[in-house]
C-alpha positions in Angstrom: 14.0 24.3 26.3 16.6 27.0 25.8 15.6 30.5 26.9 15.9 31.9 23.4 15.3 30.1 20.1 17.5 31.6 17.5 16.9 28.9 14.8 13.6 30.5 13.9 13.3 33.8 11.9 11.3 35.1 14.8 13.1 35.1 18.1 11.3 33.6 21.0 11.8 33.6 24.8 10.0 31.1 27.0 8.2 33.1 29.7 5.2 32.3 31.8 5.5 35.7 33.4 6.0 34.1 36.8 2.8 32.0 36.6 4.4 28.8 37.7 5.5 30.3 41.0 2.4 32.4 41.6 -0.3 30.1 40.4 0.0 27.7 43.3 -2.3 30.0 45.2 -4.8 30.3 42.4 -4.8 26.9 40.7 -5.9 28.6 37.5 -5.9 27.5 33.9 -6.4 29.1 30.5 -4.7 32.2 31.7 -3.0 33.3 28.6 -4.6 36.7 28.8 -3.1 37.1 32.2 0.4 36.0 31.0 0.2 38.3 28.0 -0.6 41.3 30.2 2.3 40.5 32.6 4.8 39.9 29.8 3.9 43.0 27.9 3.8 45.4 30.9 6.4 43.8 33.2 3.9 43.7 36.1 3.6 41.0 38.7 1.6 38.0 37.6 -0.7 38.1 40.7 -1.5 41.8 40.0 -2.4 41.0 36.4 -4.5 38.0 37.5 -6.5 40.3 39.8 -6.9 42.9 37.1 -8.2 40.3 34.6 -10.6 39.1 37.3 -11.9 42.7 37.8 -12.4 43.0 34.1 -14.7 40.1 34.1 -12.5 37.1 33.6 -13.5 33.9 35.5 -11.2 31.3 36.8 -10.2 28.7 34.2 -11.7 30.8 31.4 -10.3 32.9 28.6 -11.2 36.5 28.2 -11.2 39.4 25.7 -8.0 41.4 25.4 -9.9 44.7 25.1 -11.6 44.2 28.5 -8.3 43.3 30.2 -6.5 46.3 28.8 -9.3 48.7 29.5 -9.3 47.6 33.2 -5.5 47.8 33.3 -5.8 51.4 32.2 -7.2 52.2 35.6 -3.9 51.0 37.1 -1.5 52.9 35.0 -1.3 50.9 31.7 -1.9 53.0 28.6 -2.4 51.0 25.4 -3.2 51.8 21.8 -4.9 49.4 19.4 -3.3 48.9 16.0 -6.3 49.4 13.7 -4.5 48.1 10.6 -4.8 44.6 12.1 -8.4 43.2 12.1 -9.9 39.7 12.0 -10.6 40.1 8.2 -7.1 41.6 7.7 -4.8 39.6 10.0 -1.0 39.5 10.0 1.3 36.7 10.6 3.7 36.8 13.6 6.6 37.0 11.1 5.1 40.0 9.3 4.2 41.7 12.6 7.8 41.4 14.0 9.3 42.6 10.7 7.1 45.8 10.7 7.3 46.3 14.5 10.9 45.5 15.6 10.7 47.7 18.7 8.1 48.3 21.4 6.0 46.2 23.7 2.8 44.6 22.3 -0.1 42.6 23.6 -1.3 40.5 20.7 -4.0 37.9 20.2 -4.6 35.1 17.7 -8.0 33.5 17.3 -7.6 31.3 20.4 -4.5 32.6 22.2 -2.9 35.8 23.6 0.8 36.5 24.1 3.3 39.3 24.2 5.9 40.6 21.7 8.6 42.8 23.2 11.2 44.4 21.0 10.7 41.8 18.2 10.9 38.8 20.6 7.8 36.6 21.2 7.4 36.1 25.0 5.1 33.2 25.7 4.9 29.9 27.6 4.0 27.9 24.5 5.4 27.8 21.0 3.4 29.5 18.2 4.6 29.2 14.6 5.8 32.2 12.6 2.7 31.9 10.4 0.2 32.1 13.2 -2.3 34.9 12.4 -2.6 37.9 14.7 -6.1 39.3 14.8 -5.7 41.9 17.5 -2.7 43.9 18.6 -2.2 46.6 21.2 0.9 48.7 21.7 1.7 49.3 25.4 2.5 53.0 25.5 3.0 53.2 29.3 3.1 50.6 32.0 3.7 52.3 35.4 1.6 50.8 38.1 0.0 53.6 40.1 -0.5 51.5 43.3 -4.2 51.5 43.1 -5.9 48.6 44.9 -7.6 46.0 42.7 -11.1 45.0 43.6 -11.4 41.4 42.8 -15.1 40.3 42.5 -16.3 37.2 44.2 -18.0 34.8 41.8 -20.5 32.6 43.6 -21.3 29.4 41.8 -24.9 29.1 40.7 -26.8 26.4 42.6 -27.6 23.3 40.7 -31.3 23.0 39.8 -31.8 20.0 42.1 -30.1 21.7 45.0 -32.3 24.8 45.0 -34.8 23.2 47.3 -36.9 20.0 47.7 -39.5 19.3 45.0 -42.1 16.8 45.9 -43.8 14.5 43.4 -46.2 11.6 43.9 -46.0 8.4 42.1 -48.4 5.5 41.6 -46.9 2.0 41.2 -49.1 -0.8 40.0 -48.0 -4.2 41.4 -49.0 -7.7 40.5 -49.9 -10.4 43.0 -46.2 -11.3 43.4 -45.4 -7.8 44.5 -43.5 -6.8 41.3 -44.1 -3.2 40.1 -44.6 -3.1 36.4 -45.9 0.5 35.8 -45.1 3.9 37.4 -47.0 7.1 37.0 -46.0 10.6 38.3 -48.2 13.3 39.7 -47.7 16.8 41.2 -50.3 16.3 44.0 -51.4 13.4 46.2 -55.1 14.1 45.5 -54.6 13.8 41.8 -52.7 10.5 42.2 -55.5 9.0 44.3 -58.2 10.3 42.0 -56.6 8.8 39.0 -55.9 5.5 40.8 -59.6 5.1 41.5 -60.4 5.0 37.8 -58.1 2.1 37.1 -59.2 -1.4 37.0 -57.8 -3.3 40.0 -57.7 -6.6 38.2 -57.1 -7.9 34.7 -59.4 -10.9 34.9 -61.6 -10.0 37.9 -59.9 -12.5 40.2 -56.4 -11.3 41.0 -56.5 -7.7 42.3 -53.6 -5.4 41.9 -52.0 -3.5 44.8 -51.6 0.2 44.2 -49.1 2.3 46.1 -49.1 6.0 46.3 -45.5 7.2 47.1 -44.2 10.6 48.1 -40.9 11.2 46.3 -38.7 14.1 47.4 -36.2 15.4 44.9 -33.6 17.6 46.6 -30.2 15.8 46.6 -28.3 13.4 44.5 -30.3 10.4 45.5 -34.0 9.8 45.4 -35.5 9.5 48.8 -38.8 7.7 48.8 -41.2 7.9 51.7 -44.2 5.5 51.7 -47.3 7.4 52.6 -50.0 4.8 52.4 -50.6 1.4 50.7 -54.0 1.2 49.1 -55.6 -2.2 49.1 -58.5 -2.7 46.7 -61.0 -2.3 49.6 -59.3 0.7 51.1 -59.0 2.4 47.7 -62.7 2.1 47.0 -63.4 3.7 50.3 -60.8 6.5 49.9 
């Protein structure tokens, strides 16, 4: 792709704001809000990535432009929102460039963010001239004040089955051949044994069933079964 596309009424310059070189350390995706900030301010991509993270953006997720620019204001970026452009009164890119031929802007469509600098769209992907702009911010000043960015550490939430072992008890009814054909779950061993006593141990009075009470620990990816005791008909009656 050529650096500048002059065949379109709207001039475009391919720019990822240095993401391709810097992103090796971050391995991030969906970072158009970071690219738009870097292209509209001229700041380093790593700095913009940290600013977006401080504003609440999470790795691999999109974010709201107003939050990114508000946080960037603490580091020397002054911006002003164009109130004429709203979601219910959007402009096309072509109209925006025609009415704003000069200046640096951070703009956003419904699902993307990019920069327009002096009438040239600076982005890493091609957006048509008729794409609707729903938010636009003029970058009034972009002088980094050297303030250190405090990047929050997002700890992943533990998966429900990894929060700690949960123990359940099961009763398995087995026929004379040892094949289990029914399984019932209980929260306590006493409840399982009490319920097992109420069941008939044979269907015809001649062939007793075996009843097993098992302790099942749920705390990892695989079910771990520990056999506590095997109840024979005589043992169950005496339990």
